[in-house]
The first five atom37 places (N, CA, C, CB, O) and aatype in JSON, in Angstrom:
{
  "aatype": [20, 20, 20, 20, 20, 20, 20, 20, 20, 20, 20, 20, 20, 20, 20, 20, 20, 20, 20, 20, 20, 20, 20, 20, 20, 20, 20, 20, 20, 20, 20, 20, 20, 20, 20, 20, 20, 20, 20, 20, 20, 20, 20, 20, 20, 20, 20, 20, 20, 20, 20, 20, 20, 20, 20, 20, 20, 20, 20, 20, 20, 20, 20, 20, 20, 20, 20, 20, 20, 20, 20, 20, 20, 20, 20, 20, 20, 20, 20, 20, 20, 20, 20, 20, 20, 20, 20, 20, 20, 20, 20, 20, 20, 20, 20, 20, 20, 20, 20, 20, 20, 20, 20, 20, 20, 20, 20, 20, 20, 20, 20, 20, 20, 20, 20, 20, 20, 20, 20, 20, 20, 20, 20, 20, 20, 20],
  "atom_mask": [
    [1, 1, 1, 1, 1],
    [1, 1, 1, 1, 1],
    [1, 1, 1, 1, 1],
    [1, 1, 1, 1, 1],
    [1, 1, 1, 1, 1],
    [1, 1, 1, 1, 1],
    [1, 1, 1, 1, 1],
    [1, 1, 1, 1, 1],
    [1, 1, 1, 1, 1],
    [1, 1, 1, 1, 1],
    [1, 1, 1, 1, 1],
    [1, 1, 1, 1, 1],
    [1, 1, 1, 1, 1],
    [1, 1, 1, 1, 1],
    [1, 1, 1, 1, 1],
    [1, 1, 1, 1, 1],
    [1, 1, 1, 1, 1],
    [1, 1, 1, 1, 1],
    [1, 1, 1, 1, 1],
    [1, 1, 1, 1, 1],
    [1, 1, 1, 1, 1],
    [1, 1, 1, 1, 1],
    [1, 1, 1, 1, 1],
    [1, 1, 1, 1, 1],
    [1, 1, 1, 1, 1],
    [1, 1, 1, 1, 1],
    [1, 1, 1, 1, 1],
    [1, 1, 1, 1, 1],
    [1, 1, 1, 1, 1],
    [1, 1, 1, 1, 1],
    [1, 1, 1, 1, 1],
    [1, 1, 1, 1, 1],
    [1, 1, 1, 1, 1],
    [1, 1, 1, 1, 1],
    [1, 1, 1, 1, 1],
    [1, 1, 1, 1, 1],
    [1, 1, 1, 1, 1],
    [1, 1, 1, 1, 1],
    [1, 1, 1, 1, 1],
    [1, 1, 1, 1, 1],
    [1, 1, 1, 1, 1],
    [1, 1, 1, 1, 1],
    [1, 1, 1, 1, 1],
    [1, 1, 1, 1, 1],
    [1, 1, 1, 1, 1],
    [1, 1, 1, 1, 1],
    [1, 1, 1, 1, 1],
    [1, 1, 1, 1, 1],
    [1, 1, 1, 1, 1],
    [1, 1, 1, 1, 1],
    [1, 1, 1, 1, 1],
    [1, 1, 1, 1, 1],
    [1, 1, 1, 1, 1],
    [1, 1, 1, 1, 1],
    [1, 1, 1, 1, 1],
    [1, 1, 1, 1, 1],
    [1, 1, 1, 1, 1],
    [1, 1, 1, 1, 1],
    [1, 1, 1, 1, 1],
    [1, 1, 1, 1, 1],
    [1, 1, 1, 1, 1],
    [1, 1, 1, 1, 1],
    [1, 1, 1, 1, 1],
    [1, 1, 1, 1, 1],
    [1, 1, 1, 1, 1],
    [1, 1, 1, 1, 1],
    [1, 1, 1, 1, 1],
    [1, 1, 1, 1, 1],
    [1, 1, 1, 1, 1],
    [1, 1, 1, 1, 1],
    [1, 1, 1, 1, 1],
    [1, 1, 1, 1, 1],
    [1, 1, 1, 1, 1],
    [1, 1, 1, 1, 1],
    [1, 1, 1, 1, 1],
    [1, 1, 1, 1, 1],
    [1, 1, 1, 1, 1],
    [1, 1, 1, 1, 1],
    [1, 1, 1, 1, 1],
    [1, 1, 1, 1, 1],
    [1, 1, 1, 1, 1],
    [1, 1, 1, 1, 1],
    [1, 1, 1, 1, 1],
    [1, 1, 1, 1, 1],
    [1, 1, 1, 1, 1],
    [1, 1, 1, 1, 1],
    [1, 1, 1, 1, 1],
    [1, 1, 1, 1, 1],
    [1, 1, 1, 1, 1],
    [1, 1, 1, 1, 1],
    [1, 1, 1, 1, 1],
    [1, 1, 1, 1, 1],
    [1, 1, 1, 1, 1],
    [1, 1, 1, 1, 1],
    [1, 1, 1, 1, 1],
    [1, 1, 1, 1, 1],
    [1, 1, 1, 1, 1],
    [1, 1, 1, 1, 1],
    [1, 1, 1, 1, 1],
    [1, 1, 1, 1, 1],
    [1, 1, 1, 1, 1],
    [1, 1, 1, 1, 1],
    [1, 1, 1, 1, 1],
    [1, 1, 1, 1, 1],
    [1, 1, 1, 1, 1],
    [1, 1, 1, 1, 1],
    [1, 1, 1, 1, 1],
    [1, 1, 1, 1, 1],
    [1, 1, 1, 1, 1],
    [1, 1, 1, 1, 1],
    [1, 1, 1, 1, 1],
    [1, 1, 1, 1, 1],
    [1, 1, 1, 1, 1],
    [1, 1, 1, 1, 1],
    [1, 1, 1, 1, 1],
    [1, 1, 1, 1, 1],
    [1, 1, 1, 1, 1],
    [1, 1, 1, 1, 1],
    [1, 1, 1, 1, 1],
    [1, 1, 1, 1, 1],
    [1, 1, 1, 1, 1],
    [1, 1, 1, 1, 1],
    [1, 1, 1, 1, 1],
    [1, 1, 1, 1, 1],
    [1, 1, 1, 1, 1],
    [1, 1, 1, 1, 1]
  ],
  "atom_positions": [
    [[-6.84, 3.1, 12.96], [-7.74, 2.44, 12.41], [-7.33, 1.13, 13.09], [-7.79, 2.55, 10.9], [-6.21, 0.65, 13.22]],
    [[-8.94, 0.53, 13.62], [-8.98, -0.78, 14.59], [-8.56, -1.83, 13.94], [-10.32, -1.18, 15.16], [-8.58, -1.79, 12.71]],
    [[-8.18, -2.83, 14.52], [-7.68, -4.13, 13.63], [-8.67, -4.71, 12.96], [-7.07, -5.27, 14.42], [-8.42, -5.37, 11.96]],
    [[-9.86, -4.55, 13.38], [-10.93, -5.45, 11.95], [-10.74, -4.88, 10.7], [-12.76, -5.34, 12.07], [-10.47, -5.52, 9.68]],
    [[-10.99, -2.9, 10.81], [-10.75, -2.63, 9.72], [-9.43, -2.71, 9.06], [-11.18, -1.69, 9.68], [-9.37, -2.54, 7.84]],
    [[-8.32, -2.96, 9.78], [-6.85, -3.0, 9.36], [-7.02, -4.32, 8.31], [-5.63, -3.26, 10.82], [-6.74, -4.39, 7.12]],
    [[-7.52, -5.22, 9.12], [-7.5, -6.22, 8.1], [-8.41, -6.64, 7.27], [-7.23, -7.12, 8.51], [-8.2, -7.32, 6.27]],
    [[-9.54, -6.21, 7.69], [-10.31, -5.93, 6.12], [-9.75, -5.08, 5.11], [-11.66, -5.28, 6.25], [-10.11, -5.4, 3.97]],
    [[-9.11, -4.26, 5.16], [-8.31, -3.33, 4.48], [-7.37, -4.03, 4.01], [-7.83, -2.28, 5.17], [-6.88, -3.59, 2.97]],
    [[-6.97, -4.93, 4.41], [-5.69, -5.67, 3.77], [-5.96, -6.63, 2.9], [-4.85, -6.32, 4.71], [-5.37, -6.97, 1.88]],
    [[-7.36, -7.21, 3.64], [-7.81, -8.28, 2.48], [-8.5, -7.6, 1.08], [-9.01, -9.35, 3.18], [-8.38, -8.08, -0.05]],
    [[-9.03, -6.72, 1.33], [-9.82, -6.0, 0.34], [-8.51, -5.59, -1.01], [-10.64, -4.45, 1.24], [-8.65, -5.92, -2.19]],
    [[-7.4, -4.88, -0.48], [-6.49, -4.39, -0.92], [-5.5, -5.68, -1.68], [-5.95, -3.57, 0.21], [-4.88, -5.73, -2.74]],
    [[-5.69, -6.51, -0.73], [-4.94, -7.6, -1.72], [-5.39, -8.53, -2.8], [-4.42, -8.44, -1.01], [-4.71, -9.08, -3.67]],
    [[-7.1, -8.62, -2.51], [-7.63, -8.81, -3.75], [-7.32, -7.91, -4.93], [-8.87, -8.81, -3.57], [-6.58, -8.3, -5.84]],
    [[-7.85, -6.78, -4.9], [-7.65, -5.7, -5.74], [-6.13, -5.26, -6.44], [-8.12, -4.67, -4.92], [-6.07, -4.48, -7.39]],
    [[-4.69, -6.01, -5.71], [-3.67, -5.93, -6.38], [-3.55, -7.34, -7.23], [-2.56, -5.59, -5.46], [-2.86, -7.46, -8.25]],
    [[-4.38, -8.44, -6.6], [-4.49, -9.66, -7.95], [-4.74, -9.05, -8.86], [-5.54, -10.82, -8.01], [-4.02, -9.17, -9.85]],
    [[-6.11, -7.96, -8.9], [-6.99, -7.85, -9.76], [-6.33, -7.2, -11.32], [-8.07, -7.02, -9.04], [-6.42, -7.46, -12.52]],
    [[-5.6, -6.13, -10.35], [-4.56, -5.3, -11.18], [-3.77, -5.95, -11.65], [-3.86, -4.38, -10.61], [-3.57, -5.6, -12.81]],
    [[-2.83, -7.24, -11.17], [-1.84, -7.59, -11.28], [-2.45, -8.72, -12.61], [-1.15, -7.99, -9.85], [-1.62, -9.17, -13.39]],
    [[-3.31, -8.94, -12.69], [-4.01, -9.95, -14.11], [-4.32, -9.16, -14.85], [-5.32, -10.89, -14.01], [-4.43, -9.69, -15.96]],
    [[-4.66, -7.55, -14.89], [-5.35, -6.51, -15.46], [-3.92, -6.27, -16.45], [-6.0, -5.17, -14.29], [-3.97, -6.16, -17.68]],
    [[-2.72, -6.22, -15.68], [-1.74, -5.86, -16.54], [-1.15, -7.3, -17.32], [-0.63, -5.02, -15.67], [-0.66, -7.25, -18.44]],
    [[-1.24, -8.14, -16.82], [-0.74, -9.0, -17.69], [-1.35, -9.47, -19.02], [-0.56, -9.93, -17.01], [-0.8, -9.96, -20.01]],
    [[-2.41, -9.25, -18.83], [-3.39, -10.07, -19.87], [-3.91, -9.02, -20.63], [-4.66, -11.0, -19.2], [-3.66, -9.03, -21.83]],
    [[-4.74, -7.9, -20.06], [-4.97, -7.05, -21.02], [-4.35, -5.6, -21.5], [-6.02, -6.94, -20.81], [-4.67, -5.04, -22.55]],
    [[-3.33, -5.05, -20.45], [-2.1, -4.05, -20.71], [-0.95, -4.57, -21.43], [-1.52, -3.53, -19.41], [-0.35, -3.76, -22.13]],
    [[-0.44, -6.04, -21.39], [0.32, -6.25, -22.23], [0.49, -5.84, -23.56], [0.3, -7.09, -22.19], [1.59, -5.33, -23.79]],
    [[-0.27, -5.93, -24.49], [-0.04, -5.55, -25.66], [-0.47, -4.22, -26.1], [-0.48, -6.4, -26.36], [-0.43, -3.65, -27.19]],
    [[-1.01, -3.84, -24.66], [-1.3, -1.62, -25.06], [-0.24, -0.79, -24.89], [-2.44, -0.6, -23.87], [0.1, 0.19, -25.55]],
    [[0.51, -1.57, -23.38], [1.58, -0.31, -23.09], [2.82, -0.63, -23.57], [1.8, 0.07, -21.54], [3.11, -1.64, -24.22]],
    [[3.57, 0.28, -23.21], [5.11, 0.1, -23.73], [5.87, -0.93, -22.76], [5.99, 1.65, -23.72], [5.39, -1.02, -21.63]],
    [[6.76, -1.54, -23.0], [7.51, -2.14, -21.62], [7.74, -1.28, -20.55], [8.87, -2.66, -21.86], [7.69, -1.82, -19.45]],
    [[8.05, 0.27, -20.59], [8.5, 0.57, -19.74], [7.13, 1.03, -18.74], [9.54, 1.44, -20.15], [7.35, 1.06, -17.53]],
    [[6.12, 1.3, -19.1], [4.55, 2.07, -18.78], [3.91, 0.64, -17.83], [3.31, 2.52, -20.71], [3.16, 0.72, -16.85]],
    [[4.4, -0.5, -18.39], [4.13, -1.73, -17.87], [4.62, -1.8, -16.68], [4.54, -2.72, -18.59], [3.85, -1.89, -15.73]],
    [[6.05, -1.76, -16.48], [6.79, -1.81, -15.81], [6.37, -0.8, -14.38], [7.88, -1.61, -16.62], [6.4, -1.29, -13.25]],
    [[6.09, 0.23, -14.57], [5.42, 1.46, -13.6], [4.29, 0.74, -13.05], [4.84, 2.97, -14.44], [4.11, 0.68, -11.83]],
    [[3.47, 0.13, -13.96], [2.35, -0.36, -13.52], [2.92, -1.66, -12.66], [1.31, -0.65, -14.75], [2.6, -1.84, -11.49]],
    [[3.48, -2.23, -13.13], [3.74, -3.53, -12.03], [4.67, -2.94, -10.93], [4.61, -5.01, -12.79], [4.92, -3.73, -10.01]],
    [[5.25, -1.64, -10.85], [5.52, -1.54, -9.8], [4.78, -1.02, -8.78], [6.34, -1.15, -9.88], [5.19, -0.94, -7.62]],
    [[3.75, -0.67, -9.13], [2.64, -0.29, -8.11], [1.93, -1.31, -7.15], [1.59, 0.28, -8.85], [1.61, -1.24, -5.97]],
    [[1.72, -2.78, -8.62], [1.22, -3.78, -7.98], [1.82, -4.47, -7.04], [0.9, -4.49, -8.69], [1.25, -4.94, -6.05]],
    [[3.47, -4.59, -7.41], [4.6, -4.57, -6.17], [4.36, -4.4, -5.05], [5.48, -3.73, -6.2], [4.28, -5.25, -4.17]],
    [[4.19, -3.01, -4.96], [4.53, -2.18, -3.66], [3.01, -2.12, -2.95], [5.25, -0.44, -4.05], [2.9, -1.78, -1.77]],
    [[2.01, -2.42, -3.63], [0.74, -2.96, -2.84], [0.66, -4.02, -1.97], [-0.16, -3.31, -3.62], [0.24, -4.12, -0.82]],
    [[1.46, -5.28, -3.21], [1.34, -6.42, -2.28], [2.12, -6.54, -1.1], [1.58, -7.49, -2.92], [1.78, -7.39, -0.27]],
    [[3.29, -5.67, -0.86], [4.34, -5.71, 0.09], [3.64, -4.77, 1.38], [5.88, -5.07, -0.63], [3.84, -5.05, 2.56]],
    [[2.9, -3.76, 0.99], [1.8, -3.24, 1.77], [0.47, -3.69, 2.2], [1.56, -2.36, 1.29], [-0.19, -3.16, 3.1]],
    [[0.13, -4.71, 1.49], [-1.04, -5.72, 2.11], [-0.5, -6.73, 3.24], [-1.69, -6.71, 0.85], [-1.17, -7.06, 4.21]],
    [[0.92, -7.2, 2.93], [1.53, -7.87, 4.06], [1.37, -6.85, 5.35], [3.13, -8.22, 3.7], [0.8, -7.14, 6.4]],
    [[1.95, -5.66, 5.04], [2.31, -4.92, 6.49], [1.23, -4.91, 7.18], [2.81, -3.45, 6.48], [1.06, -5.39, 8.3]],
    [[0.24, -4.17, 6.28], [-1.5, -3.97, 7.01], [-1.67, -4.83, 7.9], [-2.87, -4.22, 6.05], [-1.82, -4.51, 9.08]],
    [[-1.66, -6.63, 7.29], [-1.95, -7.86, 7.63], [-0.99, -8.09, 8.87], [-1.8, -8.83, 6.43], [-1.54, -8.98, 9.53]],
    [[0.02, -7.77, 9.42], [1.1, -7.88, 10.03], [0.66, -6.77, 11.3], [2.42, -7.58, 9.03], [0.79, -7.01, 12.5]],
    [[0.24, -5.84, 10.85], [-0.65, -4.7, 11.61], [-1.69, -4.92, 12.16], [-1.05, -3.76, 10.93], [-2.03, -4.34, 13.19]],
    [[-2.29, -5.7, 11.64], [-3.57, -6.16, 12.24], [-3.66, -7.26, 13.29], [-4.34, -6.58, 11.23], [-4.34, -7.27, 14.32]],
    [[-2.71, -8.34, 12.74], [-2.3, -9.19, 14.09], [-1.88, -8.7, 15.37], [-1.28, -9.97, 13.83], [-2.33, -8.96, 16.48]],
    [[-0.61, -7.67, 14.91], [-0.64, -7.18, 15.94], [-1.64, -6.53, 17.21], [-0.11, -6.68, 15.56], [-1.61, -6.93, 18.37]],
    [[-2.6, -5.36, 16.63], [-3.62, -5.15, 16.88], [-4.13, -5.87, 17.7], [-4.13, -5.06, 16.09], [-4.46, -5.51, 18.83]],
    [[-4.3, -7.19, 17.14], [-5.73, -8.16, 17.89], [-4.73, -8.69, 19.56], [-6.38, -10.25, 16.4], [-5.2, -9.38, 20.46]],
    [[-3.49, -8.19, 19.5], [-2.41, -8.93, 20.57], [-2.58, -7.35, 21.62], [-0.27, -9.45, 19.68], [-2.49, -7.22, 22.84]],
    [[-2.74, -6.7, 20.95], [-3.07, -5.29, 21.91], [-2.97, -4.01, 21.16], [-1.98, -5.1, 23.2], [-1.82, -3.57, 21.1]],
    [[-3.73, -3.41, 20.67], [-3.96, -2.24, 19.86], [-3.24, -1.01, 20.92], [-5.78, -2.05, 19.49], [-3.06, -0.91, 22.13]],
    [[-2.93, -0.17, 19.72], [-2.37, 0.75, 20.68], [-2.78, 2.07, 19.23], [-0.32, 0.31, 21.35], [-3.43, 1.78, 18.22]],
    [[-2.19, 3.46, 19.52], [-2.34, 4.79, 18.39], [-1.22, 4.43, 17.58], [-2.18, 6.55, 19.02], [-1.3, 4.85, 16.42]],
    [[0.01, 3.64, 17.92], [0.76, 3.85, 16.91], [0.49, 2.81, 16.06], [2.03, 3.99, 17.22], [0.67, 3.07, 14.86]],
    [[0.13, 1.75, 16.32], [-0.01, 0.42, 15.63], [-1.74, 1.21, 14.65], [-0.23, -1.38, 17.16], [-2.01, 1.01, 13.46]],
    [[-2.21, 1.69, 15.21], [-3.83, 2.19, 14.35], [-3.01, 3.31, 13.11], [-5.39, 3.45, 15.83], [-3.11, 3.14, 11.89]],
    [[-2.36, 4.25, 13.67], [-1.41, 5.49, 12.88], [-0.62, 4.51, 11.8], [-0.07, 6.5, 14.12], [-0.71, 4.95, 10.65]],
    [[-0.02, 3.52, 11.9], [1.04, 3.0, 10.98], [-0.23, 2.02, 10.35], [2.66, 2.18, 11.78], [0.36, 1.04, 10.82]],
    [[-1.19, 1.54, 9.84], [-2.22, 1.14, 9.35], [-2.97, 2.23, 8.81], [-2.82, 0.44, 10.19], [-3.83, 1.95, 7.97]],
    [[-2.82, 3.33, 9.14], [-3.52, 4.59, 8.3], [-2.46, 4.77, 7.13], [-3.71, 6.2, 9.31], [-2.66, 4.85, 5.92]],
    [[-1.2, 4.8, 7.88], [-0.31, 5.24, 6.91], [0.18, 4.27, 5.64], [0.8, 5.64, 7.67], [0.67, 4.71, 4.6]],
    [[-0.02, 3.06, 5.89], [-0.14, 2.29, 5.07], [-1.18, 2.31, 3.91], [-0.17, 1.42, 5.71], [-0.9, 2.14, 2.73]],
    [[-2.23, 2.51, 4.33], [-3.03, 2.66, 3.58], [-3.43, 3.59, 2.86], [-3.6, 2.41, 3.94], [-4.17, 3.33, 1.9]],
    [[-3.03, 4.93, 3.15], [-2.89, 5.85, 2.94], [-1.5, 6.58, 1.7], [-2.98, 6.06, 4.19], [-1.35, 7.58, 1.0]],
    [[-0.89, 5.52, 1.99], [0.76, 5.52, 0.88], [0.43, 4.48, -0.1], [2.55, 4.93, 1.78], [0.93, 4.52, -1.23]],
    [[-0.59, 3.32, 0.33], [-1.13, 2.44, -0.96], [-1.78, 3.26, -1.78], [-2.13, 1.27, -0.66], [-1.22, 3.23, -2.87]],
    [[-2.77, 4.05, -1.78], [-3.79, 4.58, -2.12], [-2.69, 5.54, -3.19], [-4.82, 5.22, -0.82], [-2.48, 5.29, -4.38]],
    [[-2.08, 6.71, -2.36], [-1.37, 7.74, -2.91], [-0.44, 7.12, -3.8], [-0.73, 8.6, -1.93], [-0.52, 7.7, -4.89]],
    [[0.5, 6.11, -3.84], [1.71, 5.86, -4.44], [1.29, 4.78, -5.45], [2.85, 5.44, -3.4], [1.65, 5.03, -6.6]],
    [[0.6, 3.63, -5.28], [0.13, 2.84, -5.77], [-0.78, 3.22, -6.75], [-0.21, 2.19, -5.01], [-0.7, 2.66, -7.83]],
    [[-1.86, 4.29, -6.54], [-3.26, 4.88, -7.13], [-2.47, 5.51, -8.33], [-4.29, 6.12, -6.04], [-2.48, 5.12, -9.49]],
    [[-1.73, 6.65, -7.77], [-0.97, 7.52, -8.55], [-0.11, 6.78, -9.93], [0.04, 8.2, -7.47], [-0.06, 7.25, -11.06]],
    [[0.49, 5.55, -9.47], [1.03, 4.71, -10.56], [0.23, 4.24, -11.69], [1.51, 3.63, -10.03], [0.36, 4.48, -12.89]],
    [[-0.61, 3.55, -11.08], [-2.18, 3.24, -11.89], [-2.56, 4.07, -12.9], [-3.44, 3.35, -10.98], [-2.53, 3.87, -14.12]],
    [[-3.01, 5.26, -12.13], [-3.86, 6.36, -12.93], [-2.53, 7.08, -13.87], [-4.79, 7.68, -11.66], [-3.11, 6.98, -14.95]],
    [[-1.76, 7.44, -14.09], [-0.61, 7.41, -14.6], [-0.27, 7.22, -15.69], [-0.1, 6.86, -14.19], [-0.1, 7.97, -16.65]],
    [[-0.14, 5.82, -15.49], [-0.32, 4.79, -16.74], [-1.45, 4.49, -17.62], [-0.12, 3.64, -16.34], [-1.49, 4.27, -18.83]],
    [[-2.6, 4.53, -16.51], [-3.86, 4.45, -17.89], [-4.34, 5.61, -17.83], [-5.25, 3.35, -17.83], [-5.49, 5.63, -18.26]],
    [[-3.97, 6.58, -17.48], [-4.39, 8.33, -18.15], [-3.12, 8.93, -19.09], [-4.59, 9.72, -16.58], [-3.28, 9.78, -19.97]],
    [[-2.3, 8.55, -18.86], [-1.66, 9.34, -19.65], [-1.03, 10.72, -18.8], [-2.68, 9.66, -20.78], [-0.16, 11.54, -19.11]],
    [[-1.91, 10.57, -17.55], [-1.83, 12.31, -17.32], [-0.84, 12.37, -16.07], [-3.58, 13.19, -16.87], [-1.17, 12.24, -14.9]],
    [[0.57, 12.62, -16.61], [1.94, 12.9, -15.77], [2.06, 13.72, -14.82], [2.9, 13.34, -16.44], [3.13, 13.85, -14.23]],
    [[0.7, 14.57, -14.41], [1.67, 15.63, -13.68], [0.95, 15.05, -12.27], [1.5, 17.64, -14.15], [1.09, 15.66, -11.21]],
    [[0.25, 13.96, -12.36], [-0.2, 13.12, -10.86], [0.96, 12.43, -10.23], [-1.38, 11.84, -11.09], [0.84, 11.7, -9.24]],
    [[2.49, 12.76, -11.05], [3.84, 12.15, -10.4], [4.18, 12.68, -9.29], [5.02, 12.27, -11.17], [4.91, 12.12, -8.46]],
    [[3.48, 14.25, -9.12], [3.76, 14.88, -8.13], [3.38, 14.61, -6.52], [3.4, 15.87, -8.54], [3.75, 15.18, -5.5]],
    [[2.47, 13.52, -6.75], [1.8, 12.65, -5.67], [2.64, 11.69, -5.3], [0.54, 12.01, -6.06], [3.04, 11.43, -4.17]],
    [[2.96, 11.03, -6.58], [3.48, 9.81, -5.47], [4.66, 9.7, -4.77], [3.56, 8.61, -6.03], [4.66, 8.57, -4.3]],
    [[5.74, 10.32, -4.43], [6.31, 10.67, -3.28], [5.96, 10.87, -2.24], [6.75, 11.33, -3.33], [6.54, 10.36, -1.28]],
    [[4.76, 11.79, -2.07], [4.09, 11.91, -0.8], [3.45, 10.74, -0.91], [3.19, 13.14, -0.52], [2.97, 10.74, 0.22]],
    [[3.08, 9.81, -1.35], [2.51, 8.25, -1.0], [3.99, 7.56, -0.35], [1.84, 7.22, -2.73], [4.07, 6.94, 0.71]],
    [[4.98, 7.81, -1.19], [6.05, 7.26, -0.67], [6.36, 7.68, 0.47], [6.99, 7.34, -1.36], [6.14, 6.98, 1.46]],
    [[6.8, 8.64, 0.54], [6.65, 9.02, 2.4], [5.78, 8.26, 3.39], [6.0, 10.5, 2.66], [6.17, 7.67, 4.4]],
    [[4.43, 8.39, 2.91], [3.29, 7.46, 3.83], [3.62, 6.42, 4.28], [2.13, 7.02, 3.24], [3.47, 6.1, 5.46]],
    [[4.38, 5.39, 3.01], [4.79, 4.21, 3.17], [5.88, 4.28, 4.4], [5.3, 3.69, 1.83], [5.81, 3.71, 5.49]],
    [[6.71, 5.0, 4.0], [8.26, 4.92, 5.14], [7.77, 5.34, 6.44], [9.75, 6.15, 4.73], [8.15, 4.86, 7.51]],
    [[6.89, 6.27, 6.29], [6.34, 6.88, 7.84], [5.53, 5.54, 8.59], [4.98, 8.42, 7.59], [5.68, 5.17, 9.76]],
    [[4.71, 4.98, 7.61], [4.05, 3.78, 8.24], [4.94, 2.89, 9.1], [3.47, 2.92, 7.17], [4.62, 2.5, 10.22]],
    [[6.18, 2.58, 8.44], [7.13, 1.7, 8.41], [7.69, 1.86, 9.82], [8.08, 1.92, 7.27], [7.73, 0.94, 10.64]],
    [[8.13, 3.11, 10.03], [8.86, 4.02, 11.18], [7.63, 3.62, 12.38], [9.04, 6.09, 10.69], [7.92, 2.84, 13.28]],
    [[6.57, 4.09, 12.31], [5.52, 4.01, 13.43], [5.57, 2.83, 13.69], [4.12, 4.42, 13.2], [5.69, 2.61, 14.9]],
    [[5.52, 1.46, 12.72], [5.24, 0.58, 13.03], [6.47, -0.01, 13.78], [4.7, 0.05, 12.08], [6.18, -0.55, 14.85]],
    [[7.86, -0.01, 13.42], [8.87, 0.31, 14.58], [8.81, 0.72, 15.64], [9.56, 0.94, 14.42], [9.22, 0.03, 16.58]],
    [[8.29, 1.9, 15.84], [8.25, 2.53, 17.34], [7.34, 1.52, 18.02], [7.6, 4.22, 17.47], [7.52, 0.98, 19.1]],
    [[6.45, 1.4, 17.28], [4.77, 0.68, 17.89], [5.42, -0.76, 18.67], [3.29, 0.05, 16.12], [5.12, -1.1, 19.82]],
    [[6.21, -1.37, 17.93], [7.16, -2.77, 18.32], [7.61, -2.38, 19.62], [8.6, -3.16, 17.26], [7.28, -2.86, 20.7]],
    [[8.47, -1.38, 19.35], [9.85, -0.88, 20.54], [8.97, -0.74, 21.7], [10.86, 0.86, 20.22], [9.25, -1.33, 22.75]],
    [[7.84, 0.08, 21.58], [7.12, 0.6, 22.75], [6.9, -1.12, 23.15], [5.54, 1.82, 22.42], [7.48, -1.81, 23.98]],
    [[5.77, -1.48, 22.14], [4.94, -2.69, 23.16], [6.12, -3.62, 23.66], [3.62, -3.81, 22.19], [5.71, -4.7, 24.1]],
    [[7.56, -3.43, 23.69], [8.54, -4.07, 24.08], [8.4, -4.22, 25.53], [9.69, -3.49, 23.66], [8.34, -5.23, 26.24]],
    [[8.33, -2.5, 25.9], [8.61, -1.93, 27.19], [7.95, -2.37, 27.86], [8.57, -0.76, 27.41], [8.36, -2.57, 29.01]],
    [[6.4, -2.79, 27.45], [5.4, -2.86, 28.49], [5.52, -4.51, 29.2], [3.79, -2.51, 27.73], [4.78, -4.84, 30.12]]
  ]
}
């Protein structure tokens, strides 16, 4: 992902996280059990963390784009979609078999951090 797309994705994912957090706090508080509300909030929290990661990657890309930075951004975005999206969908629909996707999203998020570490290490050598 180029820097502009990374930063645009971060901005939109951040706005969505705020909306989903407000939705949970106002519309879902009475409709869900405490456990399901906690699961939904976990998705919002992880989405916010990775919005910040995407912003950092986008800024690094502006300083000097590289294939590892683009890959890191893509992995963060994919991880948010799979991990957070599966949590939201599980809570809102009750479809529990989607739970098998959650670890794939988690691995994508972890890989994004590892690729980011590699990218920063590699940039320091040039």
